[in-house]
N, C-alpha and C positions, 0 to 999 in steps of 0.2 A: 306389234311387238314393240319392246322397249328399247328407246333409242336413249331418253334421258331424264333426269327429276331436277323440278326447278319448283325451290320455295321462296314466299316472299318475305320478306324484313323489314321492319321499321326503323333498324339500326345496322346497317352494314359493318360498320367496323368490330360490334360487340358479336354480330354473326361469326366474320372472319374470325376472332379470338376463338370462339366456341368450336367451329369445324376445324380450324385448324389444330387444335389440341385432339379435338374426336377421332379425325382422320389420320392425325400423325402416330397415334396410338397403335393404329395397325398398319404404319409403313406407309402412310400417304403422305403427299408432299404438301406445303402449304397451298391454299388458294391464291390463282392468280385474279387480277381485276382487268377485266376487258375494258375498250375506251367507253361503252355503257353505263359503265360502276358497277356489272353484275361480276360477283365472285364465281369463278368457275374451279372445278377439282376434277382431277382425271385419275382414275386407279383401277389398275384389273380391268381396262378395258371399257370403265363405266365412265359417265360423264355428270356430275351434279352441280347445280348451279343453285344461287340464292343473288337475288334482286328486290328491288325495292317495285311494287306494282307499277304496271304502265299504266294505269288508268289514274294514278296520282292517290287512290283513296290509301287508308291505311291495311296494312299486310294482315290478314287474320288466318288460321289454322283452317283445315278443311276439317268438316265434322264428319266422325268416321273414317277418316283417312290415316294409314301408316304407312311409312316409308322404311323397308326391310332392308338392311345390308348385310350382306352374306359374309360371313366369319369361317374362318379356316379353322379353327379351335375353340374351345371354352375359355382358353388363357386369353385370345385376341378379342372374345366378346368381354370379358372382363375386364381387359385395358381398356376399350372402347367405351365401356359404361363407365369406369372410374375416370377417365379423361376428361368425357363430356360432364358428368357431375361438379368436378373441380373447376370446370370451365365456364360453369353458370346453367347447366342444365339440369332438369328435376327428374329425379328417378319416380317412375310409375309403375303402376299394374304390381304384380309379385316382384320380389326380388329376384336377380337374374337365376335361371337355375333350368333344368329340364322342365318338360312340358311333353305330356303323350296326348295322345288323342287322334282318331281316325286311322290308328295304325302306324302312325307316324311317333318318331320321339325327336323332339326339337331341344336344343340349349336357346333360349331367349332372355334377351336383357333390352328394356323398355326406358327411353326417357323421353324428354319433352325439350325441344331448343330453347332458347329465350324468349323465341315469336310463338311458343306454344304449339309448335309442329311435332308430331307424335313418330318418334324414330324408333326402330327396333333392329339388335344384332340377332341374327339366327346363324346356329351351327348345327348342322344337322347331324343326327346320332347314327 
């Protein structure tokens, strides 16, 4: 079962600027910093954290990993995508839009955060 998601960052201040804008675009509050220097975001019963790697090595994105965020509407997904791109994220894949496959219709918008982690806004049709 899912309890939380955590990504690594090489620049916590840059990540805070990016994720505050990204989550703020969909009604989330700015991240808080815990005593260990990790950013914590809580919204709609979910927890998302950003941290420097505990092992002291550089943070790198997971190959093949995508973090999906549920959106309530296509407008919310578009606002998320626009805010993330404006705050240093990189739009990737196809432009935001509807995709069909496997009998499902989904509205998807993809970004890479400033550390290269692949993010997706998803609204089910």
